[in-house]
C-alpha positions as CSV (number, residue, x, y, z in Angstrom):
1,X,223.5,89.8,175.8
2,X,221.5,87.6,178.1
3,X,219.3,90.7,178.6
4,X,218.7,91.0,175.0
5,X,217.8,87.5,174.6
6,X,215.3,87.7,177.4
7,X,213.7,90.7,176.0
8,X,213.5,89.0,172.5
9,X,211.9,85.8,174.0
10,X,209.5,87.9,176.1
11,X,208.7,89.8,172.9
12,X,208.0,86.6,171.0
13,X,205.7,85.2,173.6
14,X,203.7,88.5,173.9
15,X,203.6,88.4,170.0
16,X,202.1,85.0,169.9
17,X,199.7,85.7,172.7
18,X,198.6,88.8,170.7
19,X,198.2,86.7,167.7
20,X,196.3,84.1,169.5
21,X,193.8,86.5,170.9
22,X,193.2,88.2,167.7
23,X,192.4,84.5,166.1
24,X,189.9,83.8,168.7
25,X,188.3,87.4,168.2
26,X,188.1,86.7,164.6
27,X,186.8,83.1,164.9
28,X,183.9,84.5,167.1
29,X,183.3,87.3,164.9
30,X,183.0,84.8,161.8
31,X,181.0,82.5,163.9
32,X,178.4,85.3,164.9
33,X,178.1,86.0,161.2
34,X,177.4,82.5,160.4
35,X,174.9,81.8,162.9
36,X,172.0,83.4,160.9
37,X,173.0,81.7,157.7
38,X,173.2,78.3,159.4
39,X,169.6,78.9,161.0
40,X,168.1,80.1,157.8
41,X,169.1,77.1,155.8
42,X,167.9,74.7,158.6
43,X,164.4,76.3,158.7
44,X,164.0,77.0,154.9
45,X,161.3,74.4,154.6
46,X,159.1,75.4,151.7
47,X,155.6,73.3,152.0
48,X,153.0,73.6,149.4
49,X,149.5,73.9,150.3
50,X,147.0,71.0,149.9
51,X,144.1,71.8,147.5
52,X,141.9,69.5,145.2
53,X,139.5,70.6,142.2
54,X,136.6,69.5,144.1
55,X,135.2,67.7,147.5
56,X,131.9,66.3,146.1
57,X,131.6,64.0,143.2
58,X,129.0,61.6,141.7
59,X,130.1,58.6,140.0
60,X,128.1,56.1,137.9
61,X,128.7,52.5,139.0
62,X,130.3,51.7,135.7
63,X,133.0,54.3,135.9
64,X,135.9,55.5,137.8
65,X,135.9,59.0,139.4
66,X,139.2,61.0,138.9
67,X,140.0,64.2,141.2
68,X,142.8,66.4,140.4
69,X,145.2,67.5,143.2
70,X,146.0,71.2,142.4
71,X,148.5,71.6,145.0
72,X,150.6,69.2,147.3
73,X,153.6,67.6,148.4
74,X,153.2,64.3,146.9
75,X,153.3,62.4,150.2
76,X,149.5,61.6,151.0
77,X,147.4,58.8,153.0
78,X,143.8,58.0,152.7
79,X,141.2,57.0,155.4
80,X,138.3,55.7,153.4
81,X,135.5,55.5,156.0
82,X,133.0,53.5,153.4
83,X,135.1,51.2,151.5
84,X,132.3,49.0,150.7
85,X,130.7,51.7,148.8
86,X,134.0,52.8,147.0
87,X,137.6,52.4,146.9
88,X,140.1,55.2,146.8
89,X,143.5,55.5,145.3
90,X,146.1,58.3,144.7
91,X,147.9,57.9,141.5
92,X,151.2,59.8,141.3
93,X,150.9,61.2,137.8
94,X,150.7,64.8,136.7
95,X,152.2,67.7,138.7
96,X,150.8,66.7,142.2
97,X,148.9,63.5,141.7
98,X,145.1,62.4,141.4
99,X,142.7,61.0,143.5
100,X,140.9,58.1,141.8
101,X,137.7,56.6,143.3
102,X,136.4,53.4,142.0
103,X,132.7,52.7,142.7
104,X,131.7,49.4,144.3
105,X,127.9,49.7,144.8
106,X,125.3,52.2,145.1
107,X,125.7,54.7,148.1
108,X,127.5,57.5,149.8
109,X,131.3,57.4,150.7
110,X,133.2,59.7,153.0
111,X,137.1,59.4,152.3
112,X,139.5,61.4,154.0
113,X,142.9,62.6,152.2
114,X,145.9,63.9,154.0
115,X,149.1,65.5,153.1
116,X,151.6,64.1,155.3
117,X,154.2,66.9,154.6
118,X,152.1,69.9,155.4
119,X,149.4,68.1,157.6
120,X,146.4,69.1,155.9
121,X,143.3,66.9,155.5
122,X,140.3,67.3,152.9
123,X,137.1,65.4,153.1
124,X,135.5,64.0,149.9
125,X,131.8,63.2,149.8
126,X,131.6,60.9,146.9
127,X,127.8,59.2,145.8
128,X,127.8,56.2,143.7
129,X,124.5,56.3,141.6
130,X,123.1,54.2,138.8
131,X,124.6,54.2,135.4
132,X,123.1,56.3,132.7
133,X,124.2,56.5,129.1
134,X,122.7,59.2,126.4
135,X,122.3,58.8,123.0
136,X,122.5,62.0,120.9
137,X,119.4,62.1,118.3
138,X,120.9,62.9,114.8
139,X,118.0,62.0,112.4
140,X,114.5,61.5,113.3
141,X,110.9,61.8,112.2
142,X,109.7,61.2,115.5
143,X,107.5,64.0,117.4
144,X,109.4,63.7,120.5
145,X,112.4,62.2,119.4
146,X,113.5,65.2,117.7
147,X,116.9,66.0,116.1
148,X,119.4,67.6,118.8
149,X,117.6,66.1,121.4
150,X,119.1,63.1,123.9
151,X,117.4,59.7,124.6
152,X,118.8,58.6,128.0
153,X,118.8,55.1,129.3
154,X,119.1,54.3,133.1
155,X,120.3,51.2,134.7
156,X,117.7,51.1,137.7
157,X,115.3,48.5,138.6
158,X,112.5,49.9,136.5
159,X,114.6,50.3,133.4
160,X,113.7,54.1,133.0
161,X,114.5,56.6,130.1
162,X,114.1,59.9,129.6
163,X,114.2,62.5,126.4
164,X,115.6,65.9,127.0
165,X,115.9,68.9,124.9
166,X,118.5,71.5,126.0
167,X,118.8,69.7,129.4
168,X,115.0,69.9,129.9
169,X,113.1,66.5,130.2
170,X,110.1,66.4,127.9
171,X,109.2,62.9,128.3
172,X,109.8,59.9,130.6
173,X,108.9,56.1,130.4
174,X,110.3,52.5,130.7
175,X,112.4,50.8,128.2
176,X,113.4,47.2,127.3
177,X,116.5,46.0,125.2
178,X,116.4,42.6,124.2
179,X,117.4,40.0,122.0
180,X,115.0,37.5,120.3
181,X,115.8,35.1,117.4
182,X,119.5,36.6,117.1
183,X,118.0,40.0,116.6
184,X,118.1,43.1,118.9
185,X,114.9,45.2,119.8
186,X,114.1,48.3,121.9
187,X,110.8,49.0,123.4
188,X,109.8,52.4,124.7
189,X,106.6,52.7,126.6
190,X,105.5,56.2,127.7
191,X,102.4,58.5,127.7
192,X,102.1,60.6,124.5
193,X,100.7,64.2,124.3
194,X,97.4,62.9,124.9
195,X,98.0,61.3,128.2
196,X,97.4,58.0,126.6
197,X,100.1,54.9,126.8
198,X,102.2,54.3,124.0
199,X,104.4,51.4,123.4
200,X,106.9,51.7,120.5
201,X,109.1,48.8,119.4
202,X,112.2,49.2,117.3
203,X,114.5,46.9,115.5
204,X,118.2,47.7,116.4
205,X,120.0,45.1,114.8
206,X,121.5,47.3,111.9
207,X,123.1,49.3,114.9
208,X,127.0,49.5,115.0
209,X,128.4,46.9,117.5
210,X,130.1,49.5,119.3
211,X,126.8,51.4,120.2
212,X,125.4,47.9,121.4
213,X,128.3,47.1,123.3
214,X,128.1,50.3,125.2
215,X,124.5,49.8,126.1
216,X,125.0,46.4,127.2
217,X,128.2,47.2,129.1
218,X,126.9,50.3,130.6
219,X,123.1,49.2,131.7
220,X,124.3,45.4,132.3
221,X,121.7,44.0,129.5
222,X,123.4,40.5,129.1
223,X,122.9,40.9,125.2
224,X,126.2,39.3,124.5
225,X,126.8,35.5,125.9
226,X,130.5,35.9,125.4
227,X,132.7,38.8,126.7
228,X,134.7,40.1,123.4
229,X,136.7,43.4,123.1
230,X,134.9,46.3,121.3
231,X,136.3,47.4,118.1
232,X,137.7,50.8,117.7
233,X,135.2,53.5,118.4
234,X,134.5,55.1,115.1
235,X,130.7,55.8,114.4
236,X,128.4,54.6,117.4
237,X,125.4,54.6,115.7
238,X,122.2,53.3,117.3
239,X,119.8,52.7,114.5
240,X,116.0,52.4,115.4
241,X,113.5,51.3,112.8
242,X,109.8,51.2,113.7
243,X,108.3,47.9,113.9
244,X,104.6,48.8,115.1
245,X,105.1,52.5,114.2
246,X,106.3,54.4,111.2
247,X,109.4,56.2,112.9
248,X,113.1,55.8,112.1
249,X,115.5,57.1,114.6
250,X,119.2,57.5,114.3
251,X,121.2,58.1,117.3
252,X,124.8,58.2,118.2
253,X,125.8,56.7,121.4
254,X,128.8,58.3,123.0
255,X,131.1,58.2,126.1
256,X,132.3,61.9,125.3
257,X,129.0,63.3,124.6
258,X,126.3,60.9,126.1
259,X,127.2,59.7,129.5
260,X,125.2,61.9,132.1
261,X,128.1,61.5,134.6
262,X,131.9,62.0,133.5
263,X,134.3,59.3,134.2
264,X,136.4,56.6,133.0
265,X,135.3,53.0,131.9
266,X,136.1,50.1,134.0
């Protein structure tokens, strides 16, 4: 009887040992299977490449420039080497964000944008230039200011203007826009086809307020003594009635079609 009990006890111990050994083997087996899975999860880091639509931009002083981020990880930093020329910001709008550049003064700025996730840096070259506004000529009896052309006004020291047809300059000169006795006038001085100096003065008092407001704001003319908001932009007619000449010219001042350099108004 004792021998039988001893055999049963030894058998039970052996069985437990075998079961423990099997469990250890199985645990080791499943651990080896799980190692690649755990590794793949921990290393599964999908970073996007950092790309933007352009690295060179010209911005008129009256406008903000915007560069679209085409791909990125929404964690960016800015190193602006010329903050006296332009300021730079990241707007987290859109899918990947936008780089917005605010001009301070004329000049060139180097701006480094870094994606902190993929550790990629891109250099942006921004140039701040004089403001320029264009008016589209719709009605005219002038030999140079023809329908379909553009009359451009530049905010430079000389107050220069140019006339273009299909992006080709056909005439250049100097302009003056001023107020006298509560009336608004435009003077154009240039060389005509004969090479002689010509100065034409126009009454622009019947122009839409929006057009005059745009000229005043972009060109810093100081026409209006008090600052007020422009009315809703419907028609922007700049109406030019000749005073010392027989010409009558109607143009449209438009920030959609007329500005030489695209941007957003301040």
